[in-house]
C-alpha positions in Angstrom: -8.9 -7.7 4.5 -10.9 -4.7 5.5 -8.3 -3.8 8.1 -5.4 -4.0 5.6 -7.3 -2.0 3.0 -8.1 0.8 5.5 -4.5 0.7 6.8 -3.1 1.7 3.4 -4.7 5.1 3.3 -4.6 5.6 7.1 -0.8 5.2 7.1 -0.4 7.6 4.2 -2.6 10.2 6.0 -0.9 9.7 9.4 2.6 9.9 7.8 1.7 13.0 6.0 0.8 14.7 9.3 4.1 13.7 10.9 6.1 14.7 7.8 9.8 14.3 7.0 11.4 10.9 7.6 8.3 9.7 9.5 6.2 10.2 6.3 8.6 7.9 4.4 8.4 5.3 7.3 4.6 5.4 7.1 4.7 5.1 3.3 6.7 1.8 3.8 4.1 0.6 6.3 1.3 1.4 3.7 3.2 -0.6 1.1 3.3 -3.5 3.6 -0.4 -3.3 4.1 -0.8 -3.3 0.4 1.2 -6.5 0.1 -0.8 -8.0 2.9 -4.0 -7.3 1.1 -2.8 -8.8 -2.1 -1.8 -11.9 -0.2 -5.2 -12.1 1.4 -6.9 -11.8 -2.0 -4.8 -14.7 -3.3 -5.9 -16.8 -0.3 -9.6 -15.7 -0.6 -9.6 -16.8 -4.3 -8.0 -20.1 -3.4 -10.6 -21.0 -0.8 -13.5 -19.8 -3.1 -14.5 -16.6 -1.3 -13.9 -14.5 -4.4 -13.5 -15.4 -8.0 -9.9 -15.6 -9.4 -10.8 -13.1 -12.0 -12.0 -10.5 -9.4 -9.0 -11.2 -7.2 -6.6 -10.8 -10.1 -8.3 -7.5 -11.1 -8.1 -6.2 -7.5 -4.4 -7.3 -7.2 -3.6 -5.5 -10.4 -5.1 -2.3 -9.0 -3.2 -2.8 -5.8 0.0 -3.2 -7.7 -0.6 0.2 -9.4 -1.3 1.7 -5.9 2.0 0.2 -4.6 3.9 1.7 -7.5 2.4 5.1 -6.7 3.3 4.8 -3.1 6.8 3.8 -4.0 7.2 6.8 -6.4 6.0 9.1 -3.7 8.4 7.6 -1.2 11.3 8.0 -3.6 10.4 11.6 -4.4 10.1 12.5 -0.7 13.5 10.9 0.1 15.1 12.8 -2.8 13.6 16.1 -1.6 14.9 15.5 1.9 18.4 14.8 0.6 18.3 18.1 -1.1 17.5 20.0 2.1 
């Protein structure tokens, strides 16, 4: 879970450094890590490592982050189309 969480911001940062189409590719990878972490939270709650309430709260926050990443990806793609 820690690896997936770190991967989200790390991929955004690395993609930003590469720029252009690579940035969009890394944003998609970050969204994948976000989905992976949400899945792991579901499993953690099911096996009793975290309360369902805490897992649901964290998953809600991750969904908001996923939406932000998606909006950033869309805006970058649109900007590249206009170049």
